[in-house]
N, CA, C and O atoms as CSV, one atom per row, in Angstrom:
chain,resi,resn,atom,element,x,y,z
A,1,MET,N,N,7.912,-11.277,-7.627
A,1,MET,CA,C,8.084,-9.989,-6.997
A,1,MET,C,C,9.593,-9.711,-6.921
A,1,MET,O,O,10.359,-10.538,-6.428
A,2,ILE,N,N,9.996,-8.569,-7.403
A,2,ILE,CA,C,11.419,-8.224,-7.380
A,2,ILE,C,C,11.831,-7.725,-5.998
A,2,ILE,O,O,10.986,-7.460,-5.143
A,3,GLY,N,N,13.124,-7.602,-5.795
A,3,GLY,CA,C,13.659,-7.224,-4.496
A,3,GLY,C,C,13.121,-5.923,-3.948
A,3,GLY,O,O,12.879,-5.810,-2.746
A,4,LYS,N,N,12.930,-4.935,-4.809
A,4,LYS,CA,C,12.428,-3.631,-4.353
A,4,LYS,C,C,11.024,-3.772,-3.773
A,4,LYS,O,O,10.714,-3.169,-2.746
A,5,HIS,N,N,10.182,-4.559,-4.419
A,5,HIS,CA,C,8.820,-4.759,-3.922
A,5,HIS,C,C,8.839,-5.562,-2.625
A,5,HIS,O,O,8.037,-5.314,-1.725
A,6,ARG,N,N,9.751,-6.518,-2.531
A,6,ARG,CA,C,9.891,-7.303,-1.301
A,6,ARG,C,C,10.269,-6.386,-0.137
A,6,ARG,O,O,9.733,-6.525,0.962
A,7,LYS,N,N,11.196,-5.445,-0.378
A,7,LYS,CA,C,11.602,-4.500,0.669
A,7,LYS,C,C,10.445,-3.591,1.074
A,7,LYS,O,O,10.291,-3.268,2.252
A,8,THR,N,N,9.638,-3.182,0.109
A,8,THR,CA,C,8.471,-2.354,0.427
A,8,THR,C,C,7.481,-3.148,1.266
A,8,THR,O,O,6.927,-2.622,2.231
A,9,LEU,N,N,7.253,-4.407,0.911
A,9,LEU,CA,C,6.347,-5.257,1.679
A,9,LEU,C,C,6.858,-5.418,3.110
A,9,LEU,O,O,6.076,-5.350,4.059
A,10,GLU,N,N,8.151,-5.628,3.268
A,10,GLU,CA,C,8.733,-5.742,4.604
A,10,GLU,C,C,8.577,-4.436,5.383
A,10,GLU,O,O,8.337,-4.458,6.590
A,11,ALA,N,N,8.712,-3.293,4.694
A,11,ALA,CA,C,8.542,-1.997,5.352
A,11,ALA,C,C,7.102,-1.792,5.814
A,11,ALA,O,O,6.867,-1.218,6.877
A,12,VAL,N,N,6.138,-2.258,5.021
A,12,VAL,CA,C,4.722,-2.132,5.389
A,12,VAL,C,C,4.425,-2.929,6.652
A,12,VAL,O,O,3.662,-2.481,7.508
A,13,PHE,N,N,5.026,-4.109,6.770
A,13,PHE,CA,C,4.753,-4.976,7.918
A,13,PHE,C,C,5.742,-4.792,9.072
A,13,PHE,O,O,5.672,-5.525,10.058
A,14,ALA,N,N,6.653,-3.833,8.967
A,14,ALA,CA,C,7.657,-3.616,10.007
A,14,ALA,C,C,7.018,-3.082,11.288
A,14,ALA,O,O,6.053,-2.318,11.252
A,15,ASP,N,N,7.585,-3.508,12.424
A,15,ASP,CA,C,7.185,-2.970,13.726
A,15,ASP,C,C,8.398,-2.318,14.344
A,15,ASP,O,O,9.468,-2.927,14.347
A,16,PRO,N,N,8.292,-1.132,14.860
A,16,PRO,CA,C,7.121,-0.262,14.872
A,16,PRO,C,C,6.805,0.248,13.460
A,16,PRO,O,O,7.642,0.189,12.559
A,17,VAL,N,N,5.596,0.740,13.298
A,17,VAL,CA,C,5.133,1.221,11.990
A,17,VAL,C,C,6.024,2.366,11.526
A,17,VAL,O,O,6.292,3.304,12.276
A,18,ARG,N,N,6.474,2.277,10.292
A,18,ARG,CA,C,7.360,3.303,9.734
A,18,ARG,C,C,6.561,4.464,9.167
A,18,ARG,O,O,5.388,4.322,8.819
A,19,ALA,N,N,7.212,5.607,9.080
A,19,ALA,CA,C,6.552,6.797,8.538
A,19,ALA,C,C,7.316,7.351,7.339
A,19,ALA,O,O,7.120,8.504,6.956
A,20,ASN,N,N,8.182,6.537,6.747
A,20,ASN,CA,C,9.007,7.050,5.651
A,20,ASN,C,C,8.914,6.202,4.387
A,20,ASN,O,O,9.857,6.169,3.597
A,21,VAL,N,N,7.796,5.522,4.188
A,21,VAL,CA,C,7.626,4.686,2.997
A,21,VAL,C,C,6.951,5.542,1.914
A,21,VAL,O,O,5.817,5.984,2.099
A,22,PRO,N,N,7.634,5.777,0.791
A,22,PRO,CA,C,7.038,6.582,-0.281
A,22,PRO,C,C,5.782,5.917,-0.856
A,22,PRO,O,O,5.766,4.708,-1.087
A,23,TRP,N,N,4.750,6.700,-1.081
A,23,TRP,CA,C,3.484,6.172,-1.582
A,23,TRP,C,C,3.648,5.524,-2.950
A,23,TRP,O,O,2.986,4.526,-3.235
A,24,VAL,N,N,4.515,6.065,-3.801
A,24,VAL,CA,C,4.692,5.472,-5.136
A,24,VAL,C,C,5.197,4.032,-5.023
A,24,VAL,O,O,4.873,3.195,-5.866
A,25,GLU,N,N,5.986,3.741,-3.990
A,25,GLU,CA,C,6.461,2.368,-3.793
A,25,GLU,C,C,5.336,1.455,-3.323
A,25,GLU,O,O,5.304,0.275,-3.673
A,26,VAL,N,N,4.410,1.998,-2.528
A,26,VAL,CA,C,3.255,1.212,-2.087
A,26,VAL,C,C,2.369,0.882,-3.288
A,26,VAL,O,O,1.917,-0.253,-3.433
A,27,GLU,N,N,2.123,1.870,-4.145
A,27,GLU,CA,C,1.317,1.617,-5.347
A,27,GLU,C,C,2.014,0.606,-6.265
A,27,GLU,O,O,1.355,-0.257,-6.844
A,28,ALA,N,N,3.336,0.705,-6.401
A,28,ALA,CA,C,4.088,-0.252,-7.225
A,28,ALA,C,C,3.970,-1.658,-6.640
A,28,ALA,O,O,3.884,-2.636,-7.383
A,29,LEU,N,N,3.965,-1.762,-5.310
A,29,LEU,CA,C,3.788,-3.055,-4.652
A,29,LEU,C,C,2.422,-3.635,-4.988
A,29,LEU,O,O,2.314,-4.816,-5.319
A,30,PHE,N,N,1.375,-2.813,-4.907
A,30,PHE,CA,C,0.031,-3.287,-5.251
A,30,PHE,C,C,0.017,-3.893,-6.648
A,30,PHE,O,O,-0.520,-4.982,-6.851
A,31,LEU,N,N,0.600,-3.195,-7.603
A,31,LEU,CA,C,0.618,-3.677,-8.982
A,31,LEU,C,C,1.446,-4.956,-9.108
A,31,LEU,O,O,1.078,-5.861,-9.857
A,32,ALA,N,N,2.561,-5.032,-8.380
A,32,ALA,CA,C,3.443,-6.195,-8.468
A,32,ALA,C,C,2.781,-7.465,-7.944
A,32,ALA,O,O,3.083,-8.560,-8.419
A,33,ILE,N,N,1.886,-7.331,-6.971
A,33,ILE,CA,C,1.233,-8.520,-6.421
A,33,ILE,C,C,-0.084,-8.828,-7.132
A,33,ILE,O,O,-0.813,-9.738,-6.735
A,34,GLY,N,N,-0.386,-8.062,-8.188
A,34,GLY,CA,C,-1.536,-8.376,-9.015
A,34,GLY,C,C,-2.820,-7.665,-8.661
A,34,GLY,O,O,-3.891,-8.076,-9.108
A,35,ALA,N,N,-2.746,-6.617,-7.875
A,35,ALA,CA,C,-3.948,-5.869,-7.502
A,35,ALA,C,C,-4.410,-4.999,-8.668
A,35,ALA,O,O,-3.607,-4.569,-9.496
A,36,ASP,N,N,-5.704,-4.751,-8.717
A,36,ASP,CA,C,-6.267,-3.784,-9.663
A,36,ASP,C,C,-6.258,-2.432,-8.974
A,36,ASP,O,O,-6.841,-2.272,-7.901
A,37,VAL,N,N,-5.601,-1.465,-9.584
A,37,VAL,CA,C,-5.494,-0.124,-9.018
A,37,VAL,C,C,-6.160,0.830,-9.991
A,37,VAL,O,O,-5.847,0.829,-11.182
A,38,SER,N,N,-7.091,1.655,-9.482
A,38,SER,CA,C,-7.758,2.631,-10.340
A,38,SER,C,C,-7.859,3.966,-9.615
A,38,SER,O,O,-7.844,4.042,-8.386
A,39,GLU,N,N,-7.961,5.000,-10.416
A,39,GLU,CA,C,-8.043,6.355,-9.876
A,39,GLU,C,C,-9.465,6.647,-9.415
A,39,GLU,O,O,-10.436,6.282,-10.076
A,40,GLY,N,N,-9.566,7.302,-8.286
A,40,GLY,CA,C,-10.851,7.777,-7.797
A,40,GLY,C,C,-10.885,9.284,-7.944
A,40,GLY,O,O,-10.090,9.862,-8.685
A,41,ARG,N,N,-11.793,9.912,-7.246
A,41,ARG,CA,C,-11.863,11.368,-7.284
A,41,ARG,C,C,-10.792,11.974,-6.393
A,41,ARG,O,O,-10.478,11.445,-5.326
A,42,GLY,N,N,-10.241,13.078,-6.843
A,42,GLY,CA,C,-9.221,13.757,-6.055
A,42,GLY,C,C,-7.989,12.888,-5.879
A,42,GLY,O,O,-7.402,12.413,-6.851
A,43,SER,N,N,-7.606,12.687,-4.631
A,43,SER,CA,C,-6.397,11.909,-4.354
A,43,SER,C,C,-6.702,10.459,-4.005
A,43,SER,O,O,-5.835,9.741,-3.507
A,44,ARG,N,N,-7.930,10.029,-4.265
A,44,ARG,CA,C,-8.312,8.660,-3.914
A,44,ARG,C,C,-7.769,7.644,-4.914
A,44,ARG,O,O,-7.688,7.898,-6.116
A,45,VAL,N,N,-7.402,6.491,-4.374
A,45,VAL,CA,C,-6.922,5.372,-5.181
A,45,VAL,C,C,-7.711,4.144,-4.744
A,45,VAL,O,O,-7.717,3.791,-3.564
A,46,ARG,N,N,-8.375,3.495,-5.698
A,46,ARG,CA,C,-9.124,2.271,-5.395
A,46,ARG,C,C,-8.246,1.067,-5.696
A,46,ARG,O,O,-7.611,0.991,-6.747
A,47,VAL,N,N,-8.221,0.123,-4.750
A,47,VAL,CA,C,-7.385,-1.062,-4.910
A,47,VAL,C,C,-8.251,-2.285,-4.639
A,47,VAL,O,O,-9.016,-2.312,-3.676
A,48,SER,N,N,-8.126,-3.299,-5.495
A,48,SER,CA,C,-8.866,-4.543,-5.339
A,48,SER,C,C,-7.887,-5.710,-5.506
A,48,SER,O,O,-7.129,-5.770,-6.473
A,49,LEU,N,N,-7.923,-6.634,-4.537
A,49,LEU,CA,C,-7.027,-7.782,-4.581
A,49,LEU,C,C,-7.706,-8.956,-3.901
A,49,LEU,O,O,-8.139,-8.851,-2.754
A,50,ASN,N,N,-7.799,-10.078,-4.611
A,50,ASN,CA,C,-8.378,-11.313,-4.067
A,50,ASN,C,C,-9.765,-11.096,-3.458
A,50,ASN,O,O,-10.082,-11.661,-2.411
A,51,GLY,N,N,-10.576,-10.289,-4.106
A,51,GLY,CA,C,-11.935,-10.045,-3.631
A,51,GLY,C,C,-12.046,-9.038,-2.506
A,51,GLY,O,O,-13.142,-8.818,-1.990
A,52,VAL,N,N,-10.943,-8.419,-2.110
A,52,VAL,CA,C,-10.943,-7.413,-1.048
A,52,VAL,C,C,-10.734,-6.049,-1.702
A,52,VAL,O,O,-9.803,-5.861,-2.484
A,53,ASP,N,N,-11.610,-5.101,-1.372
A,53,ASP,CA,C,-11.535,-3.754,-1.935
A,53,ASP,C,C,-11.172,-2.746,-0.855
A,53,ASP,O,O,-11.558,-2.892,0.304
A,54,ALA,N,N,-10.420,-1.715,-1.252
A,54,ALA,CA,C,-10.051,-0.648,-0.327
A,54,ALA,C,C,-9.878,0.647,-1.111
A,54,ALA,O,O,-9.599,0.639,-2.310
A,55,VAL,N,N,-10.050,1.749,-0.407
A,55,VAL,CA,C,-9.814,3.069,-0.988
A,55,VAL,C,C,-8.785,3.766,-0.101
A,55,VAL,O,O,-8.952,3.854,1.115
A,56,PHE,N,N,-7.734,4.252,-0.723
A,56,PHE,CA,C,-6.686,4.976,-0.006
A,56,PHE,C,C,-6.578,6.381,-0.567
A,56,PHE,O,O,-7.013,6.645,-1.688
A,57,HIS,N,N,-6.003,7.272,0.205
A,57,HIS,CA,C,-5.752,8.639,-0.236
A,57,HIS,C,C,-4.254,8.813,-0.426
A,57,HIS,O,O,-3.457,8.509,0.462
A,58,ARG,N,N,-3.888,9.308,-1.604
A,58,ARG,CA,C,-2.477,9.607,-1.840
A,58,ARG,C,C,-2.084,10.752,-0.909
A,58,ARG,O,O,-2.813,11.735,-0.779
A,59,PRO,N,N,-0.934,10.619,-0.267
A,59,PRO,CA,C,-0.497,11.714,0.604
A,59,PRO,C,C,-0.079,12.925,-0.234
A,59,PRO,O,O,0.518,12.785,-1.301
A,60,HIS,N,N,-0.400,14.083,0.261
A,60,HIS,CA,C,0.039,15.302,-0.408
A,60,HIS,C,C,0.074,16.409,0.623
A,60,HIS,O,O,-0.793,16.405,1.497
A,61,PRO,N,N,0.962,17.320,0.604
A,61,PRO,CA,C,2.000,17.495,-0.418
A,61,PRO,C,C,3.202,16.581,-0.215
A,61,PRO,O,O,4.039,16.478,-1.112
A,62,GLN,N,N,3.318,15.912,0.937
A,62,GLN,CA,C,4.467,15.028,1.166
A,62,GLN,C,C,4.350,13.781,0.299
A,62,GLN,O,O,3.275,13.476,-0.217
A,63,LYS,N,N,5.446,13.069,0.143
A,63,LYS,CA,C,5.471,11.876,-0.696
A,63,LYS,C,C,5.382,10.601,0.131
A,63,LYS,O,O,5.042,9.539,-0.393
A,64,GLU,N,N,5.688,10.705,1.427
A,64,GLU,CA,C,5.713,9.530,2.285
A,64,GLU,C,C,4.330,9.223,2.845
A,64,GLU,O,O,3.522,10.120,3.085
A,65,THR,N,N,4.085,7.953,3.043
A,65,THR,CA,C,2.834,7.474,3.610
A,65,THR,C,C,2.911,7.616,5.124
A,65,THR,O,O,3.899,7.206,5.734
A,66,ASP,N,N,1.877,8.195,5.741
A,66,ASP,CA,C,1.916,8.339,7.196
A,66,ASP,C,C,1.603,7.013,7.883
A,66,ASP,O,O,1.183,6.052,7.239
A,67,LYS,N,N,1.811,6.973,9.191
A,67,LYS,CA,C,1.669,5.724,9.932
A,67,LYS,C,C,0.250,5.173,9.877
A,67,LYS,O,O,0.065,3.961,9.760
A,68,GLY,N,N,-0.747,6.037,9.958
A,68,GLY,CA,C,-2.138,5.582,9.910
A,68,GLY,C,C,-2.483,4.935,8.580
A,68,GLY,O,O,-3.135,3.892,8.538
A,69,ALA,N,N,-2.044,5.556,7.498
A,69,ALA,CA,C,-2.308,4.994,6.169
A,69,ALA,C,C,-1.558,3.684,5.979
A,69,ALA,O,O,-2.070,2.756,5.353
A,70,LEU,N,N,-0.347,3.606,6.517
A,70,LEU,CA,C,0.425,2.377,6.391
A,70,LEU,C,C,-0.227,1.236,7.167
A,70,LEU,O,O,-0.176,0.083,6.739
A,71,LYS,N,N,-0.839,1.553,8.307
A,71,LYS,CA,C,-1.583,0.537,9.057
A,71,LYS,C,C,-2.774,0.049,8.241
A,71,LYS,O,O,-3.093,-1.140,8.258
A,72,SER,N,N,-3.437,0.963,7.524
A,72,SER,CA,C,-4.564,0.580,6.672
A,72,SER,C,C,-4.103,-0.299,5.516
A,72,SER,O,O,-4.781,-1.262,5.159
A,73,VAL,N,N,-2.963,0.023,4.935
A,73,VAL,CA,C,-2.403,-0.796,3.854
A,73,VAL,C,C,-2.084,-2.186,4.386
A,73,VAL,O,O,-2.362,-3.186,3.725
A,74,ARG,N,N,-1.502,-2.250,5.575
A,74,ARG,CA,C,-1.171,-3.538,6.199
A,74,ARG,C,C,-2.432,-4.366,6.422
A,74,ARG,O,O,-2.453,-5.559,6.121
A,75,ARG,N,N,-3.475,-3.742,6.943
A,75,ARG,CA,C,-4.744,-4.444,7.192
A,75,ARG,C,C,-5.335,-4.952,5.883
A,75,ARG,O,O,-5.807,-6.087,5.814
A,76,PHE,N,N,-5.313,-4.120,4.843
A,76,PHE,CA,C,-5.826,-4.519,3.531
A,76,PHE,C,C,-5.064,-5.736,2.995
A,76,PHE,O,O,-5.673,-6.694,2.520
A,77,LEU,N,N,-3.743,-5.693,3.074
A,77,LEU,CA,C,-2.936,-6.799,2.557
A,77,LEU,C,C,-3.203,-8.083,3.340
A,77,LEU,O,O,-3.293,-9.158,2.746
A,78,LYS,N,N,-3.328,-7.985,4.652
A,78,LYS,CA,C,-3.626,-9.169,5.457
A,78,LYS,C,C,-4.968,-9.777,5.073
A,78,LYS,O,O,-5.090,-10.994,4.936
A,79,GLU,N,N,-5.989,-8.912,4.897
A,79,GLU,CA,C,-7.324,-9.394,4.517
A,79,GLU,C,C,-7.295,-10.047,3.139
A,79,GLU,O,O,-8.077,-10.958,2.866
A,80,ALA,N,N,-6.393,-9.582,2.265
A,80,ALA,CA,C,-6.284,-10.137,0.922
A,80,ALA,C,C,-5.376,-11.365,0.882
A,80,ALA,O,O,-5.188,-11.966,-0.176
A,81,GLY,N,N,-4.815,-11.737,2.026
A,81,GLY,CA,C,-3.997,-12.943,2.097
A,81,GLY,C,C,-2.529,-12.743,1.796
A,81,GLY,O,O,-1.820,-13.706,1.503
A,82,VAL,N,N,-2.054,-11.493,1.865
A,82,VAL,CA,C,-0.649,-11.200,1.600
A,82,VAL,C,C,0.048,-10.942,2.932
A,82,VAL,O,O,-0.412,-10.136,3.741
A,83,THR,N,N,1.165,-11.639,3.147
A,83,THR,CA,C,1.949,-11.424,4.363
A,83,THR,C,C,3.412,-11.223,3.989
A,83,THR,O,O,3.834,-11.550,2.880
A,84,ALA,N,N,4.168,-10.686,4.918
A,84,ALA,CA,C,5.594,-10.423,4.665
A,84,ALA,C,C,6.403,-11.687,4.787
A,84,ALA,O,O,7.621,-11.660,4.608
């Protein structure tokens, strides 16, 4: 994992929850840690990692991930065995 992905992972697990993490960086993190990412309908993104599946919605029109979605990403990563 390169430094940029490490910083994104740290941002996902930061307390208090941040509201300025760009979604494209979260998707890049998923790919960097070996997750399968596929397109769903509309703005949905399906992610599978270590037998754990999740569906996220790309934020629009803004580019940043909101706090609720970031909490869901954090929960997904923890369930898949990924920690900061």
